[in-house]
C-alpha positions as CSV (number, residue, x, y, z in Angstrom):
1,M,-26.0,32.7,-65.6
2,G,-26.2,29.0,-66.2
3,G,-28.2,26.0,-65.8
4,F,-28.3,22.4,-66.6
5,S,-29.7,22.8,-70.3
6,L,-26.8,25.2,-71.0
7,A,-24.3,22.5,-69.3
8,V,-25.8,19.7,-71.7
9,G,-25.3,22.0,-74.6
10,Y,-21.8,23.0,-74.1
11,S,-21.1,19.4,-73.3
12,T,-21.5,18.5,-76.9
13,V,-19.2,21.4,-78.0
14,F,-16.5,20.7,-75.3
15,W,-16.6,16.9,-75.7
16,P,-18.1,16.3,-79.2
17,G,-19.2,13.1,-80.4
18,F,-17.2,11.6,-83.3
19,V,-18.4,8.8,-85.7
20,A,-16.4,6.7,-88.2
21,F,-18.4,6.5,-91.3
22,E,-17.1,4.9,-94.2
23,R,-13.7,6.2,-94.9
24,Y,-14.7,9.5,-93.0
25,I,-14.2,10.6,-89.2
26,L,-17.2,13.1,-88.7
27,L,-19.0,15.0,-85.9
28,E,-22.0,13.1,-84.7
29,G,-25.3,13.8,-86.1
30,F,-24.0,14.6,-89.6
31,S,-26.2,14.8,-92.8
32,K,-25.8,11.8,-95.0
33,E,-27.2,14.0,-97.7
34,S,-24.8,17.1,-97.3
35,L,-22.1,14.4,-97.4
36,R,-23.1,13.0,-100.8
37,G,-23.6,16.7,-102.1
38,F,-19.9,17.8,-100.8
39,E,-18.5,14.3,-102.3
40,R,-20.0,15.4,-105.7
41,G,-18.1,18.9,-105.6
42,P,-15.2,19.5,-108.3
43,G,-12.0,18.3,-106.8
44,A,-13.4,16.7,-103.9
45,T,-11.1,14.9,-101.5
46,R,-11.5,12.9,-98.2
47,Q,-9.9,15.6,-96.5
48,S,-12.0,18.5,-98.2
49,V,-15.2,16.8,-97.4
50,E,-14.2,16.0,-94.0
51,A,-13.1,19.6,-93.3
52,V,-16.4,21.2,-94.5
53,M,-18.6,18.5,-93.0
54,N,-16.7,19.1,-89.5
55,H,-16.2,22.8,-89.5
56,L,-17.9,25.0,-86.5
57,H,-18.4,28.5,-86.8
58,L,-17.4,29.7,-83.3
59,A,-19.7,32.6,-83.5
60,D,-22.5,30.2,-83.8
61,I,-22.1,28.4,-80.5
62,H,-24.5,31.1,-79.1
63,G,-27.5,32.4,-80.9
64,F,-26.6,35.8,-79.8
65,H,-23.2,38.0,-80.1
66,D,-23.4,40.0,-77.1
67,G,-19.7,40.3,-75.6
68,I,-18.0,38.5,-78.6
69,A,-14.9,39.7,-79.5
70,A,-11.6,38.5,-81.6
71,D,-9.4,37.8,-78.5
72,K,-12.4,35.7,-76.9
73,L,-12.9,33.6,-79.9
74,I,-9.2,33.1,-80.6
75,F,-9.0,31.9,-77.0
76,L,-12.1,29.6,-77.1
77,G,-10.9,28.2,-80.5
78,T,-7.5,27.4,-79.1
79,V,-9.0,25.5,-76.1
80,L,-11.4,23.8,-78.6
81,R,-8.6,22.8,-80.8
82,Q,-6.8,21.2,-78.0
83,I,-10.0,19.3,-76.9
84,Y,-10.7,18.0,-80.4
85,Q,-7.4,16.9,-81.1
86,A,-7.1,14.9,-77.9
87,K,-10.3,13.3,-77.9
88,L,-9.8,12.4,-81.6
89,Q,-6.5,11.0,-80.8
90,W,-8.2,9.0,-77.8
91,Q,-11.1,7.8,-79.7
92,F,-9.1,7.0,-82.9
93,P,-5.5,6.2,-82.0
94,D,-4.6,4.5,-85.2
95,R,-5.6,7.7,-87.2
96,R,-3.7,11.0,-87.5
97,F,-5.7,14.1,-87.9
98,V,-5.5,17.7,-88.4
99,V,-7.3,20.2,-86.2
100,E,-7.5,23.8,-87.5
101,L,-8.2,27.0,-86.1
102,F,-8.9,29.4,-88.9
103,I,-8.4,33.1,-87.7
104,P,-9.6,35.5,-90.8
105,E,-7.7,38.6,-91.6
106,T,-10.5,40.8,-91.5
107,N,-11.4,39.9,-87.8
108,D,-15.1,39.2,-89.2
109,I,-16.6,37.2,-86.0
110,E,-18.5,35.1,-88.3
111,D,-15.3,33.9,-90.0
112,Y,-13.6,32.2,-87.1
113,Q,-13.9,28.6,-87.3
114,L,-12.5,25.1,-86.3
115,S,-12.5,22.2,-88.4
116,F,-10.7,18.8,-88.6
117,W,-9.9,16.2,-91.1
118,Q,-7.7,12.9,-91.3
119,A,-4.3,13.5,-92.1
120,D,-3.7,10.7,-94.3
C-alpha cells in the first residue's frame, strides 16, 4: 500500500535536506540545543558531533517493525549510503564526507544505523 503522504515522507529519507551551519554539515531540521550539548561532551570533535547529529536508525524509518530483517536493513542501508554520498558530494563539492552504514554484530534491528560526517 502507498499514498502521497508516504511518498512525501520517504522523499525526506531518500533525498534528505542537508545544511551548512557554522563548521558543520547537518541534516535539515537539526536541534541547535542538541548540537550544543554534543559539543560540550568529553573529547568532542567536529566529526564526532556530526556523526551523532546525523545518524539515522534504519528501523525507525517506520513506526512498526513488521517484516523487518537484517538482510532488508543491509539492502536499504546500502542504498541510502549511496544516496547520501551522492547528494552530499553534489551539494557540497568542495568538501569530503564519510558515509557509514553500521551493521551490528548482534543483528539487533535497532542498532542498524546510517551516519555521515566531514572527512577533514
